[in-house]
All heavy atoms as an XYZ file, in Angstrom:
858
protein
N      -7.678    -15.959     -8.487
C      -6.337    -15.833     -7.944
C      -5.343    -16.459     -8.923
O      -5.463    -17.612     -9.292
C      -6.282    -16.489     -6.581
C      -4.998    -16.221     -5.856
O      -3.998    -15.849     -6.452
N      -5.034    -16.406     -4.565
N      -4.347    -15.716     -9.310
C      -3.372    -16.183    -10.294
C      -2.092    -16.709     -9.658
O      -1.130    -16.990    -10.361
C      -3.021    -15.047    -11.246
O      -4.176    -14.630    -11.923
N      -2.069    -16.848     -8.359
C      -0.846    -17.291     -7.703
C      -0.420    -18.674     -8.164
O       0.755    -18.926     -8.388
C      -1.029    -17.272     -6.181
C       0.228    -17.530     -5.363
C       1.333    -16.544     -5.703
C      -0.081    -17.473     -3.885
N      -1.374    -19.587     -8.349
C      -1.029    -20.933     -8.813
C      -0.382    -20.874    -10.198
O       0.602    -21.566    -10.442
C      -2.263    -21.827     -8.820
C      -1.957    -23.264     -9.158
C      -2.969    -24.198     -8.532
C      -2.713    -25.626     -8.849
N      -1.568    -26.203     -8.179
N      -0.907    -20.041    -11.068
C      -0.301    -19.880    -12.398
C       1.131    -19.391    -12.276
O       2.018    -19.855    -12.984
C      -1.105    -18.891    -13.236
S      -2.744    -19.470    -13.673
N       1.352    -18.456    -11.352
C       2.693    -17.914    -11.152
C       3.629    -18.975    -10.584
O       4.750    -19.142    -11.060
C       2.635    -16.695    -10.222
C       3.983    -16.100     -9.927
C       4.603    -15.286    -10.859
C       4.609    -16.341     -8.719
C       5.848    -14.729    -10.594
C       5.853    -15.792     -8.453
C       6.467    -14.986     -9.394
N       3.181    -19.693     -9.557
C       4.054    -20.690     -8.927
C       4.326    -21.886     -9.834
O       5.296    -22.607     -9.623
C       3.474    -21.180     -7.584
O       2.159    -21.688     -7.793
C       3.439    -20.055     -6.569
N       3.495    -22.088    -10.840
C       3.739    -23.170    -11.802
C       4.801    -22.814    -12.839
O       5.292    -23.689    -13.545
C       2.437    -23.561    -12.515
C       1.501    -24.336    -11.623
O       1.908    -24.925    -10.635
N       0.225    -24.327    -11.964
N       5.159    -21.538    -12.918
C       6.207    -21.116    -13.849
C       7.568    -21.613    -13.367
O       7.766    -21.880    -12.177
C       6.254    -19.590    -13.934
C       5.055    -18.895    -14.559
C       5.187    -17.390    -14.374
C       4.922    -19.251    -16.025
N       8.497    -21.699    -14.296
C       9.873    -22.017    -13.929
C      10.395    -20.921    -13.000
O      10.032    -19.745    -13.136
C      10.759    -22.097    -15.164
C      10.464    -23.220    -16.160
C      11.330    -23.056    -17.403
C      10.696    -24.580    -15.515
N      11.251    -21.281    -12.063
C      11.793    -20.325    -11.091
C      12.472    -19.147    -11.787
O      12.310    -18.000    -11.378
C      12.784    -21.048    -10.167
C      13.166    -20.281     -8.946
C      11.999    -19.979     -8.057
C      11.894    -20.996     -6.942
N      10.799    -20.691     -6.024
N      13.187    -19.417    -12.857
C      13.871    -18.350    -13.595
C      12.854    -17.354    -14.166
O      13.093    -16.143    -14.179
C      14.804    -18.929    -14.688
C      14.009    -19.577    -15.806
C      15.725    -17.861    -15.226
N      11.700    -17.841    -14.603
C      10.649    -16.960    -15.122
C       9.995    -16.170    -13.990
O       9.663    -14.987    -14.154
C       9.604    -17.766    -15.890
C      10.162    -18.363    -17.173
O      11.107    -17.770    -17.742
O       9.648    -19.418    -17.605
N       9.800    -16.806    -12.841
C       9.247    -16.104    -11.680
C      10.154    -14.941    -11.277
O       9.686    -13.822    -11.060
C       9.091    -17.056    -10.490
C       8.027    -18.105    -10.652
C       7.985    -19.040     -9.456
O       8.487    -18.747     -8.373
N       7.354    -20.195     -9.653
N      11.455    -15.225    -11.205
C      12.424    -14.194    -10.826
C      12.416    -13.048    -11.838
O      12.410    -11.873    -11.465
C      13.835    -14.815    -10.681
C      14.902    -13.731    -10.545
C      13.880    -15.762     -9.498
N      12.393    -13.378    -13.120
C      12.384    -12.346    -14.162
C      11.141    -11.467    -14.048
O      11.229    -10.233    -14.137
C      12.464    -12.987    -15.549
N       9.983    -12.082    -13.848
C       8.741    -11.303    -13.710
C       8.796    -10.394    -12.480
O       8.388     -9.230    -12.538
C       7.536    -12.233    -13.621
C       7.065    -12.829    -14.938
C       6.044    -13.931    -14.692
C       6.466    -11.748    -15.824
N       9.284    -10.919    -11.381
C       9.366    -10.107    -10.163
C      10.350     -8.957    -10.322
O      10.060     -7.836     -9.913
C       9.751    -10.983     -8.968
C       8.653    -11.941     -8.488
C       9.204    -12.898     -7.446
C       7.459    -11.176     -7.951
N      11.497     -9.231    -10.935
C      12.489     -8.173    -11.134
C      11.954     -7.059    -12.022
O      12.192     -5.880    -11.771
C      13.767     -8.750    -11.753
C      14.667     -9.427    -10.757
C      15.941     -9.894    -11.443
C      16.900    -10.515    -10.471
N      18.122    -10.985    -11.122
N      11.241     -7.422    -13.065
C      10.746     -6.430    -14.019
C       9.536     -5.660    -13.510
O       9.242     -4.578    -14.010
C      10.397     -7.101    -15.353
C      11.608     -7.573    -16.119
C      12.550     -6.440    -16.482
O      12.082     -5.361    -16.887
O      13.768     -6.634    -16.341
N       8.824     -6.214    -12.531
C       7.573     -5.602    -12.100
C       7.562     -5.161    -10.646
O       6.537     -4.679    -10.164
C       6.411     -6.567    -12.353
C       6.200     -6.801    -13.836
O       5.782     -5.900    -14.545
N       6.529     -7.987    -14.310
N       8.666     -5.293     -9.942
C       8.697     -4.950     -8.520
C       8.326     -3.489     -8.281
O       7.561     -3.184     -7.359
C      10.072     -5.262     -7.931
N       8.829     -2.567     -9.105
C       8.513     -1.155     -8.904
C       7.026     -0.881     -9.094
O       6.431     -0.067     -8.393
C       9.358     -0.267     -9.805
C       9.193     -0.560    -11.284
O       8.844     -1.699    -11.638
O       9.427      0.364    -12.095
N       6.399     -1.600    -10.026
C       4.956     -1.440    -10.235
C       4.166     -1.944     -9.036
O       3.172     -1.332     -8.627
C       4.523     -2.179    -11.504
C       5.139     -1.675    -12.802
C       4.752     -2.595    -13.964
C       4.710     -0.256    -13.077
N       4.622     -3.065     -8.473
C       3.947     -3.605     -7.290
C       4.081     -2.667     -6.094
O       3.125     -2.457     -5.349
C       4.498     -4.994     -6.941
C       4.156     -6.092     -7.931
C       4.907     -7.382     -7.601
C       2.666     -6.348     -7.947
N       5.255     -2.083     -5.934
C       5.466     -1.138     -4.836
C       4.563      0.083     -5.022
O       3.933      0.555     -4.068
C       6.954     -0.719     -4.743
C       7.149      0.458     -3.803
C       7.799     -1.908     -4.301
N       4.456      0.577     -6.236
C       3.577      1.721     -6.510
C       2.113      1.370     -6.259
O       1.361      2.174     -5.708
C       3.760      2.206     -7.949
O       5.023      2.782     -8.113
N       1.722      0.181     -6.649
C       0.343     -0.263     -6.423
C       0.054     -0.370     -4.933
O      -0.983      0.099     -4.454
C       0.095     -1.604     -7.125
C      -1.297     -2.187     -6.986
C      -2.351     -1.244     -7.559
C      -1.360     -3.542     -7.692
N       0.962     -0.983     -4.185
C       0.778     -1.095     -2.729
C       0.737      0.298     -2.097
O      -0.031      0.536     -1.167
C       1.882     -1.934     -2.099
C       1.858     -3.398     -2.449
C       0.620     -4.125     -2.018
N       0.430     -4.059     -0.596
C      -0.709     -4.347      0.016
N      -1.750     -4.739     -0.672
N      -0.823     -4.244      1.315
N       1.552      1.209     -2.600
C       1.527      2.577     -2.093
C       0.191      3.245     -2.350
O      -0.355      3.931     -1.483
N      -0.359      3.048     -3.532
C      -1.668      3.631     -3.865
C      -2.751      3.073     -2.952
O      -3.623      3.813     -2.491
C      -2.012      3.351     -5.329
N      -2.686      1.785     -2.669
C      -3.667      1.168     -1.768
C      -3.498      1.725     -0.354
O      -4.465      2.094      0.301
C      -3.525     -0.370     -1.788
C      -3.953     -0.918     -3.146
C      -4.336     -1.005     -0.670
C      -3.592     -2.378     -3.383
N      -2.254      1.801      0.115
C      -1.991      2.267      1.481
C      -2.397      3.726      1.673
O      -3.023      4.082      2.666
C      -0.505      2.092      1.821
C      -0.167      2.480      3.225
C      -0.307      1.569      4.251
C       0.285      3.759      3.522
C       0.000      1.924      5.566
C       0.591      4.124      4.829
C       0.453      3.202      5.850
N      -2.041      4.603      0.714
C      -2.286      6.035      0.880
C      -3.648      6.485      0.347
O      -3.899      7.683      0.258
C      -1.165      6.843      0.223
C       0.145      6.708      0.945
C       1.202      6.034      0.377
C       0.300      7.238      2.212
C       2.405      5.902      1.042
C       1.493      7.103      2.894
C       2.555      6.438      2.310
N      -4.519      5.550      0.032
C      -5.869      5.870     -0.434
C      -6.524      6.854      0.540
O      -6.629      6.587      1.736
C      -6.683      4.581     -0.530
C      -8.078      4.783     -1.082
O      -8.511      5.936     -1.254
O      -8.745      3.765     -1.344
N      -6.933      7.995      0.048
C      -7.503      9.049      0.895
C      -8.780      8.625      1.622
O      -9.154      9.233      2.617
C      -7.765     10.302      0.070
C      -6.497     10.966     -0.416
C      -6.769     12.330     -0.987
C      -5.552     12.993     -1.525
N      -4.416     13.086     -0.641
N      -9.431      7.568      1.136
C     -10.653      7.096      1.793
C     -10.352      6.284      3.059
O     -11.249      6.044      3.850
C     -11.476      6.243      0.831
C     -11.993      7.021     -0.377
C     -12.823      6.148     -1.287
C     -12.052      5.036     -1.882
N     -11.572      5.107     -3.230
N      -9.110      5.879      3.244
C      -8.745      5.038      4.385
C      -8.394      5.877      5.608
O      -7.706      6.881      5.509
C      -7.541      4.155      4.043
C      -7.890      3.014      3.149
C      -6.742      2.032      3.068
C      -7.252      0.796      2.384
N      -6.373      0.217      1.447
N      -8.870      5.397      6.757
C      -8.463      5.991      8.022
C      -7.094      5.408      8.380
O      -6.682      4.385      7.840
C      -9.474      5.658      9.122
C     -10.844      6.285      8.889
C     -11.753      6.048     10.067
C     -12.318      4.639      9.979
N     -13.235      4.304     11.053
N      -6.412      6.041      9.300
C      -5.081      5.604      9.700
C      -5.027      4.146     10.110
O      -4.128      3.404      9.724
N      -6.001      3.721     10.917
C      -5.992      2.321     11.367
C      -6.195      1.355     10.200
O      -5.606      0.273     10.171
C      -7.027      2.080     12.462
C      -8.446      2.349     12.023
C      -9.385      2.590     13.184
O      -9.118      3.521     13.967
O     -10.377      1.855     13.302
N      -7.003      1.756      9.208
C      -7.191      0.916      8.018
C      -5.886      0.829      7.214
O      -5.567     -0.221      6.648
C      -8.299      1.474      7.125
C      -9.651      1.466      7.811
O      -9.895      0.562      8.632
O     -10.460      2.363      7.528
N      -5.143      1.934      7.183
C      -3.868      1.930      6.483
C      -2.891      0.955      7.143
O      -2.232      0.174      6.470
C      -3.269      3.334      6.461
C      -4.017      4.290      5.555
C      -3.468      5.679      5.661
O      -3.697      6.366      6.644
N      -2.720      6.096      4.651
N      -2.830      1.007      8.469
C      -1.940      0.099      9.196
C      -2.357     -1.344      8.953
O      -1.525     -2.202      8.651
C      -1.930      0.428     10.706
C      -1.200     -0.648     11.498
C      -1.301      1.792     10.943
N      -3.646     -1.619      9.054
C      -4.138     -2.990      8.875
C      -3.876     -3.485      7.452
O      -3.563     -4.655      7.255
C      -5.624     -3.089      9.200
C      -5.943     -2.870     10.652
S      -5.081     -4.013     11.725
C      -5.626     -3.448     13.301
N      -3.965     -2.602      6.470
C      -3.747     -3.037      5.086
C      -2.288     -3.392      4.816
O      -1.979     -4.058      3.838
C      -4.214     -1.966      4.096
O      -3.322     -0.879      4.060
N      -1.395     -2.957      5.687
C       0.018     -3.262      5.492
C       0.457     -4.526      6.234
O       1.599     -4.948      6.108
C       0.887     -2.076      5.918
O       0.775     -1.866      7.306
N      -0.454     -5.116      6.985
C      -0.143     -6.332      7.727
C      -0.408     -7.565      6.870
O      -1.250     -7.540      5.981
C      -1.022     -6.441      8.986
C      -0.820     -5.333      9.974
S       0.816     -5.414     10.705
C       1.254     -3.706     10.701
N       0.278     -8.625      7.179
C       0.013     -9.894      6.506
C      -1.307    -10.465      6.979
O      -1.741    -10.204      8.104
N      -1.966    -11.227      6.139
C      -3.273    -11.799      6.494
C      -3.223    -12.615      7.775
O      -4.138    -12.584      8.578
C      -3.799    -12.666      5.355
C      -4.255    -11.867      4.178
C      -4.849    -12.739      3.111
N      -5.258    -11.897      2.001
C      -5.630    -12.350      0.847
N      -5.649    -13.650      0.620
N      -5.984    -11.531     -0.112
N      -2.136    -13.344      7.972
C      -2.016    -14.178      9.166
C      -1.849    -13.347     10.436
O      -2.105    -13.833     11.531
C      -0.835    -15.144      9.034
C      -1.039    -16.146      7.909
O      -2.206    -16.366      7.491
O      -0.042    -16.711      7.441
N      -1.408    -12.109     10.301
C      -1.154    -11.252     11.461
C      -2.330    -10.350     11.823
O      -2.336     -9.758     12.899
C       0.063    -10.361     11.194
C       1.323    -11.169     10.972
O       1.453    -12.238     11.587
O       2.172    -10.726     10.173
N      -3.311    -10.227     10.958
C      -4.392     -9.261     11.174
C      -5.123     -9.460     12.495
O      -5.323     -8.505     13.245
C      -5.394     -9.303     10.015
C      -4.988     -8.527      8.783
C      -6.011     -8.731      7.675
C      -4.835     -7.056      9.079
N      -5.536    -10.671     12.784
C      -6.303    -10.906     14.008
C      -5.454    -10.624     15.242
O      -5.927    -10.028     16.212
C      -6.855    -12.338     14.055
C      -7.856    -12.540     15.171
C      -9.007    -11.538     15.126
O      -9.615    -11.303     14.088
N      -9.304    -10.916     16.254
N      -4.199    -11.014     15.200
C      -3.296    -10.768     16.334
C      -3.128     -9.269     16.561
O      -3.199     -8.789     17.688
C      -1.948    -11.420     16.053
C      -1.006    -11.430     17.240
C       0.340    -12.043     16.890
C       0.168    -13.428     16.342
N       1.428    -14.077     15.967
N      -2.925     -8.524     15.482
C      -2.745     -7.067     15.583
C      -4.029     -6.416     16.104
O      -3.983     -5.538     16.960
C      -2.349     -6.469     14.214
C      -0.989     -7.000     13.765
C      -2.361     -4.949     14.242
C       0.168     -6.622     14.655
N      -5.181     -6.847     15.577
C      -6.455     -6.287     16.053
C      -6.631     -6.519     17.546
O      -7.076     -5.636     18.271
C      -7.623     -6.906     15.278
C      -7.828     -6.308     13.930
C      -9.172     -6.722     13.328
N      -9.317     -6.142     12.023
C      -9.214     -6.817     10.875
N      -8.976     -8.107     10.886
N      -9.348     -6.205      9.731
N      -6.302     -7.709     18.009
C      -6.456     -8.042     19.428
C      -5.516     -7.190     20.284
O      -5.934     -6.628     21.299
C      -6.153     -9.545     19.661
O      -7.051    -10.314     18.864
C      -6.317     -9.917     21.114
N      -4.274     -7.064     19.864
C      -3.288     -6.310     20.639
C      -3.644     -4.826     20.702
O      -3.562     -4.191     21.754
C      -1.872     -6.491     20.040
C      -1.401     -7.936     20.256
C      -0.887     -5.505     20.648
C      -0.137     -8.296     19.500
N      -4.063     -4.263     19.579
C      -4.301     -2.825     19.506
C      -5.762     -2.416     19.719
O      -6.074     -1.232     19.658
C      -3.800     -2.274     18.166
C      -2.310     -2.238     18.070
C      -1.633     -3.155     17.294
C      -1.579     -1.296     18.770
C      -0.251     -3.135     17.212
C      -0.203     -1.259     18.699
C       0.465     -2.191     17.918
N      -6.650     -3.360     19.984
C      -8.077     -3.042     20.140
C      -8.323     -1.952     21.187
O      -9.065     -1.010     20.911
C      -8.881     -4.304     20.463
C     -10.380     -4.100     20.385
C     -10.840     -3.679     18.996
O     -10.333     -4.137     17.992
N     -11.814     -2.798     18.938
N      -7.719     -2.041     22.381
C      -7.972     -0.961     23.361
C      -7.536      0.414     22.850
O      -8.226      1.402     23.053
C      -7.125     -1.379     24.577
C      -6.926     -2.849     24.420
C      -6.901     -3.107     22.939
N      -6.409      0.465     22.174
C      -5.921      1.730     21.632
C      -6.838      2.244     20.525
O      -7.170      3.431     20.472
C      -4.496      1.557     21.100
C      -3.833      2.798     20.510
C      -3.664      3.865     21.586
C      -2.498      2.439     19.905
N      -7.276      1.346     19.653
C      -8.148      1.725     18.542
C      -9.488      2.253     19.060
O     -10.054      3.193     18.497
C      -8.353      0.538     17.576
C      -7.032      0.231     16.854
C      -9.461      0.814     16.574
C      -7.051     -1.063     16.055
N      -9.982      1.670     20.144
C     -11.272      2.106     20.692
C     -11.195      3.474     21.357
O     -12.171      4.211     21.375
C     -11.790      1.076     21.700
C     -12.268     -0.191     21.048
C     -12.705     -1.246     22.065
O     -12.313     -1.211     23.223
N     -13.512     -2.188     21.612
N     -10.036      3.830     21.906
C      -9.937      5.093     22.630
C      -9.273      6.218     21.837
O      -9.411      7.370     22.209
C      -9.148      4.902     23.950
O      -7.845      4.390     23.648
C      -9.880      3.948     24.881
N      -8.561      5.890     20.781
C      -7.868      6.909     19.986
C      -8.112      6.652     18.501
O      -8.048      5.519     18.048
C      -6.357      6.860     20.233
C      -5.969      7.180     21.629
N      -6.025      6.264     22.648
C      -5.526      8.339     22.179
C      -5.625      6.823     23.761
N      -5.321      8.076     23.507
N      -8.376      7.710     17.783
C      -8.502      7.538     16.340
C      -7.179      7.946     15.689
O      -6.509      8.872     16.146
C      -9.645      8.374     15.772
O      -9.378      9.740     15.958
N      -6.819      7.215     14.659
C      -5.589      7.526     13.934
C      -5.938      8.360     12.718
O      -6.846      8.016     11.969
C      -4.905      6.234     13.479
C      -4.314      5.409     14.587
S      -3.572      3.894     13.951
C      -2.225      4.537     12.996
N      -5.224      9.441     12.534
C      -5.427     10.266     11.355
C      -4.906      9.553     10.114
O      -4.013      8.709     10.198
C      -4.706     11.607     11.503
C      -5.314     12.459     12.579
O      -6.499     12.368     12.866
N      -4.491     13.273     13.208
N      -5.458      9.919      8.988
C      -4.996      9.401      7.706
C      -3.525      9.765      7.525
O      -3.107     10.885      7.811
C      -5.832     10.007      6.574
C      -5.346      9.646      5.211
N      -5.622      8.433      4.643
C      -4.601     10.337      4.325
C      -5.059      8.391      3.445
N      -4.441      9.535      3.221
N      -2.728      8.814      7.071
C      -1.306      9.058      6.830
C      -1.127      9.502      5.380
O      -1.559      8.815      4.466
C      -0.504      7.793      7.104
C      -0.491      7.415      8.565
S       0.357      5.859      8.855
C      -1.043      4.806      9.226
N      -0.511     10.636      5.203
C      -0.332     11.229      3.880
C       0.981     10.774      3.237
O       2.004     10.647      3.910
C      -0.316     12.753      3.968
C      -1.627     13.369      4.381
C      -2.662     13.335      3.280
O      -2.279     13.287      2.091
O      -3.846     13.357      3.614
N       0.943     10.597      1.938
C       2.134     10.217      1.172
C       3.268     11.218      1.371
O       4.415     10.843      1.573
C       1.769     10.104     -0.315
C       2.950      9.959     -1.235
C       3.636      8.759     -1.322
C       3.385     11.028     -2.011
C       4.732      8.623     -2.157
C       4.479     10.901     -2.852
C       5.142      9.693     -2.918
O       6.228      9.561     -3.737
N       2.936     12.519      1.351
C       3.981     13.540      1.433
C       4.719     13.504      2.770
O       5.885     13.864      2.834
C       3.413     14.928      1.161
C       2.424     15.407      2.186
C       1.863     16.766      1.812
C       0.794     17.163      2.818
N       0.115     18.353      2.445
N       4.073     13.027      3.824
C       4.737     12.910      5.126
C       5.752     11.765      5.091
O       6.883     11.903      5.541
C       3.710     12.667      6.249
C       2.682     13.792      6.309
C       4.401     12.452      7.589
C       3.245     15.156      6.608
N       5.343     10.625      4.541
C       6.229      9.474      4.450
C       7.350      9.692      3.452
O       8.425      9.135      3.581
C       5.448      8.217      4.038
C       4.820      7.524      5.205
C       3.616      7.971      5.715
C       5.432      6.443      5.789
C       3.033      7.338      6.789
C       4.868      5.794      6.866
C       3.659      6.258      7.368
N       7.097     10.487      2.458
C       8.051     10.686      1.377
C       8.767     12.028      1.515
O       9.203     12.609      0.539
C       7.331     10.591      0.029
C       8.279     10.227     -1.080
O       9.253      9.529     -0.864
N       7.990     10.712     -2.265
N       8.897     12.514      2.724
C       9.429     13.859      2.946
C      10.918     13.987      2.645
O      11.439     15.096      2.606
C       9.151     14.303      4.382
O       9.781     13.415      5.283
N      11.615     12.877      2.402
C      13.040     12.972      2.091
C      13.299     13.279      0.619
O      14.422     13.508      0.220
C      13.800     11.688      2.497
C      13.284     10.483      1.714
C      13.722     11.463      3.985
C      14.136      9.245      1.876
N      12.240     13.279     -0.183
C      12.405     13.569     -1.608
C      12.824     15.022     -1.804
O      12.528     15.889     -0.999
C      11.099     13.327     -2.374
C      10.698     11.883     -2.439
C      11.624     11.068     -3.327
O      12.394     11.605     -4.098
N      11.543      9.762     -3.201
N      13.490     15.275     -2.889
C      13.946     16.612     -3.239
C      12.738     17.516     -3.494
O      11.987     17.295     -4.445
C      14.819     16.530     -4.499
C      15.348     17.873     -4.945
O      15.146     18.872     -4.228
O      15.978     17.912     -6.015
N      12.530     18.538     -2.657
C      11.364     19.417     -2.851
C      11.438     20.242     -4.129
O      10.446     20.796     -4.560
C      11.373     20.310     -1.611
C      12.766     20.250     -1.098
C      13.336     18.929     -1.529
N      12.608     20.307     -4.744
C      12.740     21.048     -5.999
C      11.961     20.363     -7.113
O      11.644     20.970     -8.131
C      14.214     21.175     -6.375
N      11.660     19.097     -6.929
C      10.931     18.328     -7.932
C       9.450     18.218     -7.545
O       8.831     17.179     -7.706
C      11.560     16.935     -8.044
C      11.366     16.349     -9.414
O      10.681     16.903    -10.248
N      11.960     15.188     -9.627
N       8.900     19.317     -7.042
C       7.542     19.344     -6.510
C       6.492     18.956     -7.557
O       5.549     18.232     -7.255
C       7.239     20.733     -5.951
C       5.909     20.833     -5.272
C       5.685     22.206     -4.678
C       4.319     22.245     -4.041
N       3.961     23.544     -3.549
N       6.652     19.399     -8.777
C       5.687     19.115     -9.833
C       5.586     17.605    -10.096
O       4.493     17.063    -10.245
C       6.061     19.864    -11.105
C       4.952     19.982    -12.099
C       5.313     20.978    -13.184
C       4.034     21.350    -13.897
N       4.120     22.588    -14.606
N       6.721     16.936    -10.132
C       6.740     15.483    -10.340
C       6.067     14.777     -9.179
O       5.284     13.842     -9.374
C       8.188     14.978    -10.510
O       8.767     15.636    -11.632
C       8.243     13.481    -10.702
N       6.361     15.211     -7.953
C       5.756     14.604     -6.766
C       4.237     14.814     -6.755
O       3.487     13.910     -6.395
C       6.381     15.162     -5.488
C       7.781     14.660     -5.239
C       7.851     13.147     -5.083
O       7.047     12.566     -4.349
O       8.725     12.542     -5.728
N       3.788     15.992     -7.132
C       2.349     16.264     -7.195
C       1.674     15.380     -8.241
O       0.581     14.856     -8.021
C       2.095     17.740     -7.489
C       2.388     18.642     -6.326
C       2.288     20.114     -6.680
O       2.200     20.467     -7.884
O       2.329     20.933     -5.735
N       2.326     15.207     -9.388
C       1.787     14.347    -10.443
C       1.718     12.897     -9.964
O       0.732     12.210    -10.183
C       2.643     14.453    -11.711
C       2.189     13.555    -12.842
C       0.851     13.954    -13.451
O       0.300     15.006    -13.160
N       0.317     13.109    -14.286
N       2.771     12.431     -9.295
C       2.792     11.062     -8.785
C       1.678     10.864     -7.763
O       0.961      9.864     -7.798
C       4.154     10.739     -8.156
C       4.246      9.318     -7.680
C       4.449      8.280     -8.582
C       4.127      9.002     -6.335
C       4.519      6.968     -8.156
C       4.192      7.693     -5.900
C       4.394      6.686     -6.807
O       4.450      5.389     -6.382
N       1.507     11.828     -6.874
C       0.457     11.753     -5.856
C      -0.929     11.728     -6.515
O      -1.815     10.971     -6.113
C       0.574     12.935     -4.897
O      -0.333     12.813     -3.852
N      -1.117     12.554     -7.536
C      -2.385     12.579     -8.275
C      -2.664     11.215     -8.916
O      -3.765     10.673     -8.804
C      -2.342     13.673     -9.349
C      -3.483     13.626    -10.307
C      -4.742     14.079     -9.938
C      -3.310     13.117    -11.594
C      -5.814     14.026    -10.836
C      -4.363     13.061    -12.485
C      -5.621     13.508    -12.111
N      -1.655     10.667     -9.587
C      -1.819      9.360    -10.243
C      -2.068      8.251     -9.230
O      -2.867      7.345     -9.465
C      -0.604      9.038    -11.109
C      -0.429      9.923    -12.336
C       0.913      9.640    -13.007
C      -1.579      9.744    -13.320
N      -1.399      8.340     -8.102
C      -1.604      7.364     -7.030
C      -3.065      7.388     -6.559
O      -3.666      6.348     -6.328
C      -0.670      7.706     -5.867
C      -0.189      6.529     -5.107
C       0.813      6.925     -4.036
O       0.791      8.037     -3.511
N       1.686      6.018     -3.724
N      -3.623      8.574     -6.465
C      -5.027      8.715     -6.082
C      -5.965      8.111     -7.118
O      -6.961      7.474     -6.772
N      -5.650      8.311     -8.394
C      -6.476      7.729     -9.465
C      -6.442      6.202     -9.397
O      -7.465      5.542     -9.585
C      -5.994      8.202    -10.841
C      -6.068      9.690    -11.065
C      -7.466     10.174    -11.203
C      -7.869     10.143    -12.646
N      -9.215     10.634    -12.878
N      -5.264      5.641     -9.152
C      -5.138      4.179     -9.029
C      -5.943      3.704     -7.832
O      -6.688      2.725     -7.920
C      -3.653      3.754     -8.917
C      -3.529      2.285     -8.533
C      -2.928      4.036    -10.223
N      -5.811      4.384     -6.698
C      -6.542      3.992     -5.490
C      -8.055      4.013     -5.732
O      -8.775      3.138     -5.266
C      -6.175      4.919     -4.326
N      -8.523      5.013     -6.462
C      -9.956      5.102     -6.782
C     -10.432      3.946     -7.656
O     -11.584      3.561     -7.603
C     -10.272      6.439     -7.464
C     -10.167      7.624     -6.516
O     -10.144      7.419     -5.301
O     -10.086      8.769     -7.030
N      -9.533      3.400     -8.460
C      -9.903      2.316     -9.369
C      -9.880      0.938     -8.709
O     -10.377     -0.029     -9.279
C      -8.957      2.311    -10.576
N      -9.315      0.867     -7.497
C      -9.194     -0.421     -6.808
C     -10.335     -0.564     -5.813
O     -10.606      0.360     -5.045
C      -7.834     -0.490     -6.068
C      -6.690     -0.409     -7.069
C      -7.729     -1.759     -5.233
C      -5.340     -0.277     -6.436
N     -10.995     -1.735     -5.792
C     -12.065     -1.941     -4.804
C     -11.547     -1.784     -3.373
O     -10.382     -2.072     -3.085
C     -12.510     -3.388     -5.054
C     -11.995     -3.746     -6.407
C     -10.784     -2.890     -6.642
N     -12.401     -1.316     -2.488
C     -11.998     -1.038     -1.108
C     -11.596     -2.284     -0.323
O     -10.946     -2.178      0.691
C     -13.130     -0.327     -0.356
C     -13.277      1.110     -0.822
O     -12.296      1.654     -1.359
O     -14.357      1.672     -0.637
N     -11.984     -3.465     -0.769
C     -11.666     -4.674     -0.018
C     -10.296     -5.247     -0.355
O      -9.949     -6.337      0.050
C     -12.740     -5.746     -0.221
C     -12.862     -6.164     -1.673
O     -12.296     -5.546     -2.566
N     -13.622     -7.213     -1.914
N      -9.489     -4.504     -1.115
C      -8.147     -4.976     -1.495
C      -7.174     -4.701     -0.371
O      -7.203     -3.768      0.288
C      -7.667     -4.305     -2.758
C      -8.443     -4.674     -3.989
S      -8.205     -6.333     -4.522
C      -6.618     -6.251     -5.284
């Protein structure tokens, strides 16, 4: 875990790193969330904070046991994008899948 290394940096350096890499982090989180191997409930759970996971599981356990959630697709969430740029969106979706495949499932 590199968090200690990050928090030991000067605040100005932390801010600079976050500003320069925020879009990459968002793309990485998107690749993890939209991983085609994940079921809908796994996608929801992966977006929760670690401290909230047990609470969410307890609250939604009856629903999870009686209903299955379909996988949530990137194109559904990103439906406000300009459809004229379909080729770019398809390429982004393809690359997102490659990133998701390269990340261990326990992330």
